N, C-alpha and C positions, 0 to 999 in steps of 0.2 A: 538361635542359631537352626537347628533342624531338630527331629524327632528322633533321640536317639536308639529308641524301639524301634525305627525302621533302619537304622543303620545297622542294628543287630540282627535284625531278621536278612538285610539283602547281604550281609557276613557268612551267613552260612550258605549262601551258595559258590561263590569265590571272591578273594583278592590277591591282589588290588583292583580297586574299582573307582571311577570319579562319580560322583554324586550332586545334582543338580536341585538348587530351589530355583523352581520355576517362578515362585511367587513375588520373591527376590529380585528374579530378573525383568518382571515385568515391574515389577516399583520403580527399580531405574530408568525401564524406559519410559517411563511414564515423566517421570522429571527430565529426562534428558530430552524429551520431544515438549516439555514445556519449555524449556531453557532455548531452543531455538527457533520455537514457532515464535515466540516473543516478535523477533525480529525479521523473522522469516528467512532465517537462513536454513541452510541445506545438509543433511547427514548423512554419510557412507559408513556405514559399518564395515571397519577392517579385518576380513575376513581371518585372516591370518592367526587373530588370536584363538579362533575355536570358529571352528567348521563344521561341527558336530549338527547333521540336519534339523535335528527337532529344535536345537538353540538357532539354528539360522531361520528356521520358517516363524518361529517365533518373532525376532526381531523382522523381520521383512514385513509382518502383520501390520508393524504401526509405521507402515508408508515409507521408510528409511530407503536409501540405496544401498550400493555395496562399494568398497573398495577391496580392490583383487591384487592379488602380486603374483599368479602364476597363471596358464591359462586351463589349470582344472578349477581354479578357483572361480573363474569365470564361469563357467557351465555349471560347477554345484551351486553358486549363486542363483546363478539363473531356474534350476532347478527348485531352489527352494524358494522359491515367490519373488525374488527380486526382480523388478521389470529392468530388462536391456539398459534402458534410454535411462538409466539411473547408475547403472555400473559402470567405475572407474579404473583403469588397469593400469598400474605401477608396477614397478620396478627396472632396475637396470641393464637386465638382460634378458629379455622378452625375445624368444626364439619365434623364427618363419612361423611355424604353426600354431604357436599362443596367438602370433599377430592376427594371421587368418581367421582361427577359429573367432576371436574376438570381433571382429570386421561381418564375418558373416552373421554374427547373432545382433548386430548393428549396437554396441554398446554406446555408451555416452562420448568415454574422452580417454583418450589414449595421455598419461604423464607420462611425457617424456624426459630422457635424462643427456642424450646427447643428440648431437646434428646429424653423425651416423644414423643412429637409430630413428631420426626421423625419415631418413632417406631412404632406410629398409623400408617401413610403412609405406610410403610412398608408392614403393615400385610395387608393393604386396596389393594396395588400395586400387593401382593403377591396373593391374591385371585382373581384379576382380570386378573392375568397372564401379568403384566407390570411392568416397570422399571419407576420410579420417579424419575426425576433430580430435587435437592435440592440446596440450596444456605443456607450457616447459616447466619444468622443475628445477628449480634455482637454489644453487647453496646460498643460504643468507649467511653462512660465517658467525651461526651466534652459540655461542656455548649453552648447552642446556641446564649444567649443572646437573647430570645423570650420569649413571652409568657411564663408563668411556667406551663398553663392549656395545652399548644402545645409544648415542649420542651420531646423532647422523647430519648435522648440521655444520659443521667445522668444516674448513677451508680444504682440508686434507682428506674430507672423507671422499669413498667412491661414489657415493651418491649426490645428484642433481648437477646442473649445469655454472660453469663457474659464474658468479655473481656479476662479474664486470666483463663477462664476452655475452650478455643477456643481447644488449643492441646486435650485436654483429649475429648471432644466431637466430634473432627476429626474422632480419635482413633475408639470411639464406633463407630459412624456412619459408617463407612469402615468395619466392620465387618456383614451388613445388605444387604441381596443379593440382595434385591429391589432396592437400592437406589443407587443413582448415584450422587455422590457429585462434583457438575461443578461449587461452587462461593462462594463468600463472598459477604455477603449484608448489607449495614449503613443506617440508616436513624436517621440527629440528632436531627430535630424538623421544625418546618412551619414557615411563615411570616419570614424568616432569612435576613437580610439585608447587614449584613456584611460579608466579603469577609475570614475572618478570620479563624470562625469556620470549614468553607471547606479548608482550608490549613492543619486550625492541623488534621482535617480526614484523608485527603493524607497522613499525616507522622504517623497516627494511620496505615493507611491501609498498607503502606511499611513495617512497625513494625511486622506487623501482619503476611504479604507476607515472610517476612524475616525468621521467625519462622517457616512458613511452607515450607521452601526452605530446612531448618535443617533435614526436616522429610522427605524430598525428595519426596514434594506435589509441584507442580504447577498447580491451578486451573484455570481454561479458562476461569471464567466469573469472572468480579468485577462490584457491583453495589452501585454507591456511594448515592443512593436515590435523595429526591429531596428536598423540602423546599423554592425554591427562592423565596421571598416575592416580594410584588407590591406595588405602593404610593396611599396609601389610602386617605391620603392629596391634592396630586394634579395629581388628574387622565387626567386633559385635557393637560397636560405639560408633563406626564409623562407616557403615557398609553401601553407602550413596556419595560415588565424588559431588565434590563442588561444581558440576556442570553451571551452575548459574552466576559462579563467581569470575569462572571461565568466560562466559558469553558477555558478558559485563564487562571485561577487560577488553576484549576485543572491539564489542561497540562503542568504547569512546577513545578506542584507538587508531583504530583502522578507516581512514577514508576509504569509504565508498562511493565511485563514479555513478551517476545517472544510469540507471537501468543494468548496472552489476548484479550479479548473484554470489553470494557469499558460501562455501563450502567448507565442511569439517570430514572428519577420518577417525574416529574414535573406536577403540575396539575393546583392549586392556579396561577401559575405565566401565564398559556398558558390560563385559560379563565375569569379571576377575571374582569378585565378592559372591557369587552364586553359585561357585563350584567349589569341590571341597574332595581332595583326593582321601581315603578310607586304604589303609595297610593293616597287615596283621603281625604280631611280633612274634617272628621263630625261634629266639633264642636270647637271652641274655650271656655276655661274657664278659667277666672280670678279665682285667688287663693291669699292669704295672701302674698306671697313671688314670687310668680311667675305667668304665663301663660302658659295656659296644651292645646297643641296643638294634638288634638285627632282625630288620624287617622283610618283608617278603616282595615289598616296591624297592624298584631302585629308580638308577637316572633312565632307566628306559621308561619308564610312568611317568617321569618326574625330573625334567632336567635342568631345570634352572637355578638350583643350589651349585650342582656340580658346574653347568657351565657359563654363568656367570657370577657366581658368590651371591646370589639372591638367597632374600630370608623369607621363610613362611613360618607361622604361627604353626607350632606343634600341640597337639593336643593328645592325651592319652581319655579314650572313650569312657573304659570300662573300668579302669582301675577304682578299686576301694580304698583304698589305702590312705591314711591320714601323712603317712611317711612320705617326706620329699629326698629325690635323690637326684643324682645331676647322671647325664651320659650323654654319649657319642654316640647319634642315631644314623644307621648306617642301612645299606639296602646290599643282596646278595650278590652282586657285579663280580665279575673275576674282575675289576679295577679298582687301584688304590683311592681315586677321585670319587667312587660312589659313596659319597657321604652327605648326606643331607644339614647336617647341621653339628656342631661340636659344644658339650658343655651347657646341654638342654635341661633344665630342672622339671622334671616329671614327678607324679605319684608315684610310688615304687610301681616297679613295671616288672610281669610276667610274661612269659612263653603264652602265647592267643589271646593277650590284650589287643585291643581296635587302637590305632593311631590315627588321627587325622591330620589332614596339612590343608591349611585354611586359606582363601584368597588362592584356590588353584584353577579357577573358572578359564584364565587366558594362559595360553602358551603352557597349558600342562598337556589334556591329553592330546592337543594337536601338534605338537612333540615327541611323541611317543614313539618307542622304535620296538624294534624285534631282535636288540643285539642278544648274544646267545641264547638265541631262537625262543625267547620268553612269548609269552601268550600277550597280545595287547588289552590291556586293561577294557574291561565294559564299562559303560556308564547308566546309569539310574539316574529317575528324574523324581523328584517329590511327589508323595501320594496323591494330596492333595489337590495336584495340578488339574485343569481342565483343559488345558490347551494342550489339544492331540494332533 
């Protein structure tokens, strides 16, 4: 996993903190680049997963683009080396100033989710004497079989344009003089471990392209989004997701028209396993039916368990005990929901022990807050990393 001595040395400064294994990140990026290059596909890293500048600079150095969902993400991505002409800007609620910022930077494409949004982009582009390239994000009505809180492709989701209204939307967009319709965009959810939803997505894309062809339209860009999951339960056995298997499913089922380019937007799959959150035990507190291990980290530092009921593998890095006990691992926040996990089996745990949360590189540091006026966790990087 990583050098425990390094973690212990870092813990003398302050806890909690995030620790990133940059060697694993680069290995993941190499596997991903090989998978997408096999068929000439294009990858845009989903910045929302982790926007740490050093992480972004490393990812951008592999030639990938960026998938952004806010104006600040667009700016951060460009600052960290992602070419503006490889940046896509998604999101159901882009503000006027965000749209203007992206247009001035000259991004590749807006992934748009309503006709009204496209009309606003057209107005702003007209004022700036620019033409905005847009892709229509369609809601394909596919159940990704993932956590309902991160399932975005169902018919009642706030995301995307109704699949059955695509043709009418295309006609309206074609009449906007400062809009260039360049593609279709899909995203069906996150932490998807079954390839079947992606096969169904290819079928829906094929169906939509056939409808466009009947209208005499062929778009140059097809973006299938991301959502590929990672193994939270066995991070050491499966540190790198099966990018190749995913790509083969797409290649076998997606009908790509002549001259079209295929795009993906992976986030979690790229950075989750390289990141670990490290905390310290403040107290152990016996209760009537459990024992609490109370940490100096809370949902301000890693909100996924409280927000989604998500699992992270929890390890005691410093206990030398051979005796195993069961704990409810909780934080110090003045909220009853500040619970990381219940019934966790750990070596006998004491005040001062170091506790780590694995697979925390995605939606960890980026979602940290200062509720209760707590300090934001610092981030550290593997000592043997030569990526400065």
